[in-house]
C-alpha positions in Angstrom: 0.3 0.1 -0.1 1.6 4.0 -1.1 0.6 4.8 2.5 3.0 2.0 4.0 5.8 4.5 2.0 5.4 6.9 4.3 5.8 5.4 7.6 9.0 6.2 8.8 10.5 5.8 12.1 11.4 9.7 11.7 8.3 10.4 12.2 7.3 8.2 14.5 10.1 8.7 16.8 10.1 12.3 17.0 6.6 13.1 18.0 4.6 13.3 14.6 0.7 12.2 14.0 -0.2 11.8 10.6 -3.7 13.2 9.9 -6.0 13.3 6.8 -6.6 16.8 6.1 -10.0 18.6 6.4 -10.0 20.3 3.1 -8.4 18.3 0.2 -8.8 15.2 2.0 -4.3 14.6 1.8 -2.6 12.6 4.6 0.5 14.6 6.3 1.8 14.2 9.2 2.6 17.0 11.6 4.1 17.8 15.2 1.1 20.3 16.0 -2.2 18.2 17.6 -4.7 20.9 17.0 -3.8 21.2 13.3 -6.7 20.0 10.8 -5.4 21.3 7.9 -2.2 20.2 5.7 -0.6 23.0 5.2 -0.1 23.5 1.5 -2.5 26.4 -0.5 -5.1 27.1 -1.1 -6.4 24.6 2.4 -4.4 27.1 4.3 -3.4 31.0 3.1 -0.1 32.1 2.8 0.5 33.7 6.3 4.2 34.2 5.5 3.8 37.4 3.9 5.3 39.8 6.1 5.5 37.4 8.8 8.9 35.5 7.6 9.0 31.6 8.5 12.9 32.2 9.6 14.2 33.2 12.3 17.1 35.5 10.5 16.8 37.0 7.1 18.6 36.0 4.3 20.0 37.3 0.7 20.0 35.0 -2.2 23.7 34.6 -2.2 23.7 34.0 1.7 20.4 31.0 1.0 22.4 29.1 -1.3 25.7 29.2 0.7 23.6 28.4 4.2 22.3 25.2 2.0 25.2 23.9 0.4 27.4 24.3 3.5 24.5 22.7 5.5 24.9 19.6 3.2 29.0 20.0 2.5 29.1 19.7 6.7 27.0 16.1 6.4 29.7 14.9 3.7 28.2 15.9 0.7 30.3 17.3 -2.4 29.3 20.1 -3.8 29.3 20.1 -7.8 28.7 22.6 -9.9 25.6 24.0 -11.2 24.6 22.5 -15.0 23.8 24.7 -18.1 20.1 25.3 -18.2 20.2 23.8 -21.9 19.6 20.7 -21.1 21.7 19.5 -24.1 22.5 16.0 -22.6 18.8 14.9 -23.4 16.0 14.2 -25.8 13.5 14.9 -24.3 13.3 18.5 -22.3 14.9 22.1 -23.9 15.1 23.3 -21.0 16.9 22.2 -17.2 13.4 22.6 -15.2 15.2 20.9 -12.2 18.0 19.7 -10.4 17.5 15.6 -11.1 17.2 17.0 -14.5 21.3 17.2 -14.7 21.1 12.9 -13.9 18.2 11.9 -16.2 18.5 9.5 -17.4 22.2 8.6 -17.7 22.8 8.3 -13.6 19.5 7.6 -12.5 19.6 4.4 -15.0 22.8 3.3 -13.7 24.9 3.7 -17.0 27.6 6.1 -15.8 28.4 7.0 -12.4 27.5 10.7 -10.8 29.9 12.9 -10.7 29.8 12.7 -6.3 27.3 10.7 -3.8 26.0 11.8 -1.9 26.2 15.6 -3.5 25.0 19.2 -3.2 24.2 21.5 -5.8 22.0 24.7 -6.7 20.7 24.5 -10.5 19.2 27.0 -12.2 15.9 25.8 -13.7 13.6 27.5 -16.7 9.7 26.0 -16.5 8.0 27.9 -19.8 4.7 25.4 -18.8 3.8 27.9 -15.3 4.0 30.7 -18.1 0.5 31.0 -18.1 0.3 30.6 -14.2 2.5 33.4 -13.4 1.6 36.7 -11.6 -2.0 34.5 -11.2 -1.3 32.1 -8.6 1.3 33.9 -6.1 3.5 30.3 -6.7 4.4 30.2 -10.0 7.6 31.3 -11.7 9.3 31.0 -15.3 12.7 30.6 -13.0 14.7 29.9 -10.0 17.4 28.2 -8.1 17.3 24.6 -6.7 19.2 23.9 -4.3 18.8 20.2 -3.9 21.3 17.2 -2.1 21.0 13.9 -4.2 21.7 10.0 -3.0 22.2 7.6 -5.6 22.1 3.9 -4.3 22.1 0.6 -5.9 22.0 -2.9 -5.3 25.4 -3.3 -4.0 25.9 0.3 -1.4 22.4 2.3 0.2 24.1 5.8 1.0 20.6 6.9 2.5 17.4 6.9 1.7 14.2 8.2 3.2 14.9 8.8 7.1 17.4 10.0 6.8 16.7 12.7 4.3 13.5 13.6 6.3 16.0 14.0 8.8 18.1 16.6 7.2 15.3 18.6 6.2 14.0 19.2 9.6 17.4 20.0 11.1 18.0 22.4 8.2 14.2 24.2 8.6 15.1 24.5 12.7 18.6 25.3 12.1 17.1 28.4 10.1 14.6 29.0 12.8 11.0 27.9 11.8 9.0 26.8 14.3 8.8 23.4 14.3 4.9 22.8 15.1 4.7 25.3 11.5 6.1 22.3 9.4 3.8 19.6 7.8 5.3 17.0 5.3 2.7 16.4 3.1 2.1 12.8 1.4 2.2 12.6 -2.4 2.9 10.7 -5.8 5.8 11.8 -7.9 7.0 11.1 -11.3 8.8 12.9 -14.3 11.7 12.3 -16.1 11.2 8.6 -16.8 11.0 8.0 -13.0 8.7 8.0 -10.0 8.4 7.4 -6.5 6.7 8.8 -3.3 7.9 11.8 -2.3 6.6 14.7 0.8 5.9 17.7 -0.1 7.0 19.9 2.8 4.5 23.4 4.0 5.3 26.8 6.2 2.6 29.1 6.4 0.8 27.9 2.9 4.5 27.6 1.3 6.1 24.5 0.2 9.8 25.1 0.7 11.1 21.7 -0.7 9.6 18.4 -2.0 11.5 15.5 -1.0 11.7 12.8 -4.1 12.3 9.3 -3.2 12.6 7.5 -6.7 12.4 3.9 -6.6 10.9 3.3 -10.4 12.0 4.2 -13.7 9.9 3.8 -16.9 10.4 1.5 -19.8 9.5 3.3 -23.1 5.8 2.9 -24.1 5.1 0.7 -21.2 4.9 1.6 -17.2 7.3 2.0 -14.3 8.6 -1.0 -12.8 11.3 -1.5 -10.0 14.7 0.1 -10.8 16.6 -1.8 -7.6 18.2 1.5 -7.0 16.5 3.9 -5.6 17.6 7.5 -5.7 17.1 9.9 -3.2 16.3 13.3 -4.6 15.8 16.1 -3.1 15.4 19.6 -4.8 12.3 22.0 -4.7 9.0 23.3 -6.1 7.8 19.5 -6.7 11.8 18.8 -6.7 13.5 19.9 -3.4 14.8 23.3 -1.9 13.5 26.4 -4.0 15.7 29.5 -4.7 14.3 32.8 -5.5 15.2 36.3 -5.3 
């Protein structure tokens, strides 16, 4: 069952409770015993405007460095950003997420990753969102996706779900977010030929991260199959942590 994908020891051992949103019906995890909504807009309003969710104000370069240094201190190798023109791919023209840097060759196991685990802040361009820019309050055509990736294989697991959520929780606590204001919403994810469960990380109506656990791979013209190489991909918006000016 898909529910079993989210029964993480980290949630169970750190005061989280699994609930169902009273508005959209989605399952989510929270430390707040009184919360009844998932934290995502429009179930929750954008309350971060004029009321920052972090204890300290950061400009764009400071936040980028904070993120990359956080993961470097936890044994991730910082790698340089890739071009925004995805010339190594034949299915997309633009780099739309940090995981796009590594699909399909690294995620399929054809070539090794440049480092493992790694951290990156990848400039991204998304033109499909163009009609929503300026209307939804949450769509942009370009942003940086701050990410950390771990590429597991059948011989070695770098880390997986529990460690990923623990890293995210530690980062948000380090930034000064209220632990009771953070929710982890359960969602399936698919993109670029891979799929798997994910959790959207939400604070004050804002999606600050998406933690993706890719353990399925798509065959051309067919469905998804278990690839035997779970890949932890924290990247933003729908693939990780978003850095926006």
